[in-house]
N, C-alpha and C positions, 0 to 999 in steps of 0.2 A: 347669183348671190350679191346682195347689196352690202356695201361697207359704209360705215359712218365716218365722214371726214371731220376732223376737229375744226372749229372756227378759228379765225386768225388770233383772237384773244386767248383762246385755249392753248393754241400753239405757242404763243408768246409766254404764257404762264408756264407751260411745260419746259420750254427752253431755259427760262430764267431759273426754274427749280433745279434743272440739271447743273447749271453753272454754279448756283449757290451751294449745292450739296457736294460739289466736286465729282459729280457722276459723268466724267468724261475720260477718254483714253490717255491723252497726253496734252501738252500745251498747244499743239497744233489743232487738235480737236476742240479745245476750249476756245481758241481764236475763231474757228469756223462757226461755233455756236454763237459767239458774241457778234460776229459779222451778220449771221442770219437774223439774229434778234434785231440788230440795228436796221437792217434793210426792211424787215417786216414793219417795224415802227415807222420808218420813213414813208413806206408805201401807204400805210394807214393814215398818216397825218397829211398826206397830199390831198388837197381839195380838188375835186373835178368840176 
C-alpha cells in the first residue's frame, strides 16, 4: 500500500493552520508545533 507524503510547503501550511486555529492540546504542544515550523523553514531556506 502506497501512502502520499505531504510536501514540505504543505506541511508548513498544515502546522501554521493548527497554530492559528488553536488546534493543539496545550501550551507545550503549541511550542512544539512552532519549533517544528521554525526548523522546517530554516531547513528550506538553507542553500546547498
